[in-house]
N, CA, C and O atoms as a GROMACS GRO file, in nm:
protein
  292
    1MET      N    1 -11.883  -3.872  16.136
    1MET     CA    2 -11.818  -3.848  16.009
    1MET      C    3 -11.893  -3.736  15.937
    1MET      O    4 -12.016  -3.730  15.937
    2LEU      N    5 -11.817  -3.649  15.878
    2LEU     CA    6 -11.871  -3.537  15.804
    2LEU      C    7 -11.843  -3.558  15.656
    2LEU      O    8 -11.730  -3.588  15.618
    3GLU      N    9 -11.945  -3.543  15.572
    3GLU     CA   10 -11.928  -3.559  15.428
    3GLU      C   11 -11.923  -3.421  15.364
    3GLU      O   12 -12.011  -3.338  15.386
    4ILE      N   13 -11.820  -3.398  15.284
    4ILE     CA   14 -11.800  -3.269  15.218
    4ILE      C   15 -11.798  -3.290  15.068
    4ILE      O   16 -11.726  -3.377  15.018
    5ILE      N   17 -11.876  -3.212  14.996
    5ILE     CA   18 -11.875  -3.215  14.850
    5ILE      C   19 -11.817  -3.084  14.802
    5ILE      O   20 -11.858  -2.976  14.845
    6VAL      N   21 -11.720  -3.094  14.711
    6VAL     CA   22 -11.655  -2.976  14.654
    6VAL      C   23 -11.687  -2.972  14.506
    6VAL      O   24 -11.670  -3.071  14.435
    7LYS      N   25 -11.734  -2.856  14.460
    7LYS     CA   26 -11.766  -2.842  14.318
    7LYS      C   27 -11.692  -2.723  14.260
    7LYS      O   28 -11.666  -2.625  14.329
    8PRO      N   29 -11.660  -2.732  14.132
    8PRO     CA   30 -11.592  -2.620  14.067
    8PRO      C   31 -11.692  -2.507  14.041
    8PRO      O   32 -11.807  -2.532  14.005
    9THR      N   33 -11.647  -2.385  14.061
    9THR     CA   34 -11.724  -2.266  14.024
    9THR      C   35 -11.632  -2.180  13.939
    9THR      O   36 -11.520  -2.221  13.909
   10LEU      N   37 -11.676  -2.066  13.900
   10LEU     CA   38 -11.595  -1.981  13.813
   10LEU      C   39 -11.464  -1.942  13.880
   10LEU      O   40 -11.462  -1.852  13.964
   11GLY      N   41 -11.356  -2.009  13.844
   11GLY     CA   42 -11.224  -1.975  13.894
   11GLY      C   43 -11.192  -2.024  14.034
   11GLY      O   44 -11.085  -1.991  14.086
   12SER      N   45 -11.279  -2.102  14.096
   12SER     CA   46 -11.250  -2.152  14.230
   12SER      C   47 -11.328  -2.281  14.255
   12SER      O   48 -11.394  -2.334  14.166
   13TYR      N   49 -11.317  -2.330  14.377
   13TYR     CA   50 -11.388  -2.450  14.420
   13TYR      C   51 -11.467  -2.417  14.545
   13TYR      O   52 -11.417  -2.351  14.636
   14MET      N   53 -11.594  -2.462  14.550
   14MET     CA   54 -11.680  -2.435  14.665
   14MET      C   55 -11.707  -2.565  14.739
   14MET      O   56 -11.747  -2.665  14.679
   15ALA      N   57 -11.686  -2.563  14.871
   15ALA     CA   58 -11.708  -2.679  14.956
   15ALA      C   59 -11.831  -2.658  15.042
   15ALA      O   60 -11.855  -2.549  15.094
   16ARG      N   61 -11.908  -2.764  15.056
   16ARG     CA   62 -12.029  -2.762  15.140
   16ARG      C   63 -12.037  -2.895  15.214
   16ARG      O   64 -12.014  -3.001  15.156
   17ALA      N   65 -12.070  -2.888  15.341
   17ALA     CA   66 -12.085  -3.010  15.423
   17ALA      C   67 -12.233  -3.040  15.439
   17ALA      O   68 -12.315  -2.952  15.464
   18LYS      N   69 -12.266  -3.167  15.424
   18LYS     CA   70 -12.405  -3.208  15.441
   18LYS      C   71 -12.450  -3.177  15.583
   18LYS      O   72 -12.381  -3.209  15.680
   19GLY      N   73 -12.568  -3.115  15.595
   19GLY     CA   74 -12.623  -3.083  15.726
   19GLY      C   75 -12.578  -2.950  15.783
   19GLY      O   76 -12.617  -2.916  15.895
   20HIS      N   77 -12.498  -2.875  15.709
   20HIS     CA   78 -12.448  -2.745  15.756
   20HIS      C   79 -12.478  -2.638  15.652
   20HIS      O   80 -12.476  -2.666  15.532
   21ASN      N   81 -12.505  -2.518  15.697
   21ASN     CA   82 -12.534  -2.406  15.606
   21ASN      C   83 -12.412  -2.317  15.586
   21ASN      O   84 -12.426  -2.197  15.564
   22VAL      N   85 -12.295  -2.375  15.593
   22VAL     CA   86 -12.170  -2.301  15.578
   22VAL      C   87 -12.101  -2.349  15.452
   22VAL      O   88 -12.100  -2.469  15.423
   23THR      N   89 -12.043  -2.256  15.378
   23THR     CA   90 -11.963  -2.293  15.261
   23THR      C   91 -11.828  -2.225  15.271
   23THR      O   92 -11.809  -2.129  15.346
   24ALA      N   93 -11.734  -2.275  15.193
   24ALA     CA   94 -11.602  -2.214  15.184
   24ALA      C   95 -11.554  -2.233  15.041
   24ALA      O   96 -11.583  -2.335  14.978
   25SER      N   97 -11.480  -2.136  14.991
   25SER     CA   98 -11.426  -2.150  14.856
   25SER      C   99 -11.279  -2.111  14.854
   25SER      O  100 -11.234  -2.027  14.932
   26ARG      N  101 -11.207  -2.174  14.764
   26ARG     CA  102 -11.065  -2.147  14.744
   26ARG      C  103 -11.034  -2.166  14.596
   26ARG      O  104 -11.093  -2.250  14.529
   27SER      N  105 -10.941  -2.086  14.548
   27SER     CA  106 -10.900  -2.099  14.408
   27SER      C  107 -10.786  -2.199  14.393
   27SER      O  108 -10.759  -2.244  14.282
   28GLU      N  109 -10.717  -2.234  14.503
   28GLU     CA  110 -10.599  -2.320  14.495
   28GLU      C  111 -10.635  -2.464  14.457
   28GLU      O  112 -10.558  -2.529  14.385
   29GLY      N  113 -10.747  -2.515  14.504
   29GLY     CA  114 -10.783  -2.653  14.473
   29GLY      C  115 -10.896  -2.704  14.560
   29GLY      O  116 -10.942  -2.637  14.652
   30GLN      N  117 -10.940  -2.826  14.528
   30GLN     CA  118 -11.052  -2.887  14.599
   30GLN      C  119 -11.018  -2.923  14.743
   30GLN      O  120 -11.098  -2.899  14.833
   31LEU      N  121 -10.901  -2.978  14.764
   31LEU     CA  122 -10.860  -3.013  14.901
   31LEU      C  123 -10.850  -2.889  14.988
   31LEU      O  124 -10.890  -2.892  15.105
   32GLN      N  125 -10.799  -2.780  14.934
   32GLN     CA  126 -10.786  -2.656  15.009
   32GLN      C  127 -10.924  -2.599  15.044
   32GLN      O  128 -10.942  -2.543  15.153
   33ALA      N  129 -11.022  -2.614  14.954
   33ALA     CA  130 -11.158  -2.568  14.983
   33ALA      C  131 -11.220  -2.650  15.095
   33ALA      O  132 -11.286  -2.596  15.183
   34ALA      N  133 -11.200  -2.782  15.091
   34ALA     CA  134 -11.252  -2.869  15.197
   34ALA      C  135 -11.189  -2.834  15.332
   34ALA      O  136 -11.257  -2.830  15.434
   35ALA      N  137 -11.057  -2.811  15.332
   35ALA     CA  138 -10.987  -2.775  15.456
   35ALA      C  139 -11.035  -2.641  15.509
   35ALA      O  140 -11.048  -2.624  15.630
   36ALA      N  141 -11.062  -2.545  15.421
   36ALA     CA  142 -11.112  -2.414  15.464
   36ALA      C  143 -11.250  -2.427  15.528
   36ALA      O  144 -11.281  -2.358  15.625
   37LEU      N  145 -11.333  -2.516  15.475
   37LEU     CA  146 -11.464  -2.540  15.534
   37LEU      C  147 -11.451  -2.599  15.674
   37LEU      O  148 -11.524  -2.559  15.765
   38LEU      N  149 -11.360  -2.692  15.691
   38LEU     CA  150 -11.338  -2.750  15.824
   38LEU      C  151 -11.296  -2.643  15.924
   38LEU      O  152 -11.342  -2.643  16.039
   39ARG      N  153 -11.209  -2.553  15.882
   39ARG     CA  154 -11.167  -2.444  15.972
   39ARG      C  155 -11.286  -2.357  16.010
   39ARG      O  156 -11.299  -2.317  16.126
   40LYS      N  157 -11.373  -2.326  15.914
   40LYS     CA  158 -11.492  -2.246  15.945
   40LYS      C  159 -11.583  -2.316  16.046
   40LYS      O  160 -11.646  -2.251  16.129
   41LEU      N  161 -11.588  -2.448  16.038
   41LEU     CA  162 -11.671  -2.525  16.130
   41LEU      C  163 -11.601  -2.552  16.262
   41LEU      O  164 -11.661  -2.611  16.353
   42GLY      N  165 -11.476  -2.510  16.275
   42GLY     CA  166 -11.401  -2.531  16.399
   42GLY      C  167 -11.350  -2.673  16.415
   42GLY      O  168 -11.323  -2.716  16.527
   43LEU      N  169 -11.337  -2.744  16.305
   43LEU     CA  170 -11.290  -2.883  16.309
   43LEU      C  171 -11.148  -2.890  16.257
   43LEU      O  172 -11.125  -2.879  16.136
   44THR      N  173 -11.053  -2.907  16.347
   44THR     CA  174 -10.914  -2.912  16.305
   44THR      C  175 -10.845  -3.040  16.352
   44THR      O  176 -10.736  -3.072  16.304
   45ASP      N  177 -10.905  -3.113  16.442
   45ASP     CA  178 -10.841  -3.231  16.501
   45ASP      C  179 -10.902  -3.358  16.441
   45ASP      O  180 -10.992  -3.418  16.499
   46GLY      N  181 -10.852  -3.397  16.325
   46GLY     CA  182 -10.906  -3.517  16.262
   46GLY      C  183 -10.838  -3.544  16.130
   46GLY      O  184 -10.730  -3.493  16.102
   47GLN      N  185 -10.903  -3.627  16.049
   47GLN     CA  186 -10.844  -3.672  15.924
   47GLN      C  187 -10.941  -3.648  15.809
   47GLN      O  188 -11.056  -3.690  15.814
   48LEU      N  189 -10.892  -3.579  15.705
   48LEU     CA  190 -10.970  -3.551  15.585
   48LEU      C  191 -10.920  -3.644  15.475
   48LEU      O  192 -10.801  -3.647  15.445
   49GLN      N  193 -11.012  -3.720  15.416
   49GLN     CA  194 -10.974  -3.816  15.312
   49GLN      C  195 -11.064  -3.800  15.191
   49GLN      O  196 -11.186  -3.788  15.203
   50GLU      N  197 -11.002  -3.799  15.074
   50GLU     CA  198 -11.080  -3.795  14.950
   50GLU      C  199 -11.140  -3.933  14.925
   50GLU      O  200 -11.074  -4.035  14.946
   51GLN      N  201 -11.264  -3.935  14.881
   51GLN     CA  202 -11.336  -4.059  14.855
   51GLN      C  203 -11.366  -4.072  14.706
   51GLN      O  204 -11.343  -3.978  14.628
   52ASP      N  205 -11.417  -4.186  14.667
   52ASP     CA  206 -11.457  -4.207  14.528
   52ASP      C  207 -11.581  -4.123  14.500
   52ASP      O  208 -11.687  -4.146  14.558
   53GLY      N  209 -11.567  -4.028  14.412
   53GLY     CA  210 -11.679  -3.941  14.377
   53GLY      C  211 -11.731  -3.966  14.237
   53GLY      O  212 -11.789  -3.876  14.176
   54SER      N  213 -11.712  -4.089  14.185
   54SER     CA  214 -11.753  -4.118  14.048
   54SER      C  215 -11.904  -4.107  14.028
   54SER      O  216 -11.950  -4.092  13.916
   55HIS      N  217 -11.981  -4.114  14.136
   55HIS     CA  218 -12.126  -4.102  14.126
   55HIS      C  219 -12.172  -3.955  14.125
   55HIS      O  220 -12.290  -3.926  14.105
   56LEU      N  221 -12.079  -3.863  14.147
   56LEU     CA  222 -12.109  -3.720  14.149
   56LEU      C  223 -12.095  -3.662  14.008
   56LEU      O  224 -12.033  -3.723  13.922
   57PRO      N  225 -12.153  -3.544  13.985
   57PRO     CA  226 -12.134  -3.479  13.855
   57PRO      C  227 -11.986  -3.455  13.826
   57PRO      O  228 -11.904  -3.445  13.918
   58GLN      N  229 -11.953  -3.446  13.699
   58GLN     CA  230 -11.814  -3.428  13.658
   58GLN      C  231 -11.754  -3.303  13.723
   58GLN      O  232 -11.816  -3.197  13.727
   59GLY      N  233 -11.631  -3.318  13.774
   59GLY     CA  234 -11.560  -3.208  13.838
   59GLY      C  235 -11.581  -3.197  13.987
   59GLY      O  236 -11.507  -3.126  14.054
   60HIS      N  237 -11.682  -3.265  14.040
   60HIS     CA  238 -11.709  -3.263  14.184
   60HIS      C  239 -11.621  -3.365  14.255
   60HIS      O  240 -11.586  -3.468  14.198
   61SER      N  241 -11.586  -3.335  14.379
   61SER     CA  242 -11.508  -3.428  14.462
   61SER      C  243 -11.580  -3.451  14.593
   61SER      O  244 -11.657  -3.366  14.640
   62LEU      N  245 -11.554  -3.567  14.652
   62LEU     CA  246 -11.615  -3.606  14.778
   62LEU      C  247 -11.505  -3.630  14.880
   62LEU      O  248 -11.408  -3.700  14.852
   63PHE      N  249 -11.520  -3.571  14.999
   63PHE     CA  250 -11.425  -3.590  15.108
   63PHE      C  251 -11.502  -3.632  15.231
   63PHE      O  252 -11.617  -3.592  15.251
   64HIS      N  253 -11.438  -3.714  15.315
   64HIS     CA  254 -11.492  -3.749  15.446
   64HIS      C  255 -11.395  -3.697  15.551
   64HIS      O  256 -11.273  -3.709  15.535
   65PHE      N  257 -11.449  -3.641  15.658
   65PHE     CA  258 -11.370  -3.596  15.771
   65PHE      C  259 -11.412  -3.675  15.893
   65PHE      O  260 -11.529  -3.681  15.928
   66ARG      N  261 -11.313  -3.735  15.956
   66ARG     CA  262 -11.337  -3.808  16.080
   66ARG      C  263 -11.251  -3.746  16.190
   66ARG      O  264 -11.133  -3.719  16.170
   67THR      N  265 -11.313  -3.724  16.305
   67THR     CA  266 -11.235  -3.676  16.418
   67THR      C  267 -11.144  -3.790  16.464
   67THR      O  268 -11.166  -3.905  16.428
   68HIS      N  269 -11.044  -3.757  16.544
   68HIS     CA  270 -10.954  -3.861  16.595
   68HIS      C  271 -11.030  -3.962  16.679
   68HIS      O  272 -10.995  -4.080  16.679
   69ASP      N  273 -11.133  -3.918  16.750
   69ASP     CA  274 -11.216  -4.010  16.830
   69ASP      C  275 -11.289  -4.109  16.740
   69ASP      O  276 -11.294  -4.228  16.771
   70GLU      N  277 -11.346  -4.061  16.630
   70GLU     CA  278 -11.417  -4.149  16.538
   70GLU      C  279 -11.320  -4.246  16.468
   70GLU      O  280 -11.354  -4.362  16.447
   71ALA      N  281 -11.202  -4.198  16.434
   71ALA     CA  282 -11.104  -4.282  16.364
   71ALA      C  283 -11.052  -4.395  16.452
   71ALA      O  284 -11.014  -4.500  16.400
   72SER      N  285 -11.050  -4.375  16.584
   72SER     CA  286 -10.996  -4.478  16.673
   72SER      C  287 -11.099  -4.586  16.708
   72SER      O  288 -11.064  -4.686  16.769
   73GLN      N  289 -11.223  -4.567  16.671
   73GLN     CA  290 -11.328  -4.664  16.703
   73GLN      C  291 -11.331  -4.776  16.602
   73GLN      O  292 -11.414  -4.867  16.613
   0.00000   0.00000   0.00000
């Protein structure tokens, strides 16, 4: 499972995955930023789900990505 945190920046949203030095940003929204990060990491075969991010700073979102193999276990 990959954990992605998306935070608002000036006019866009920046996504970062824990354990990776890659970021992606999009102005369309938080989900789009998370999806762009997955494409950069070469992860397209799986499920991206928004999680409860109430413990994060205001405006931040938390997403989990599971590959189809992980989801079937």
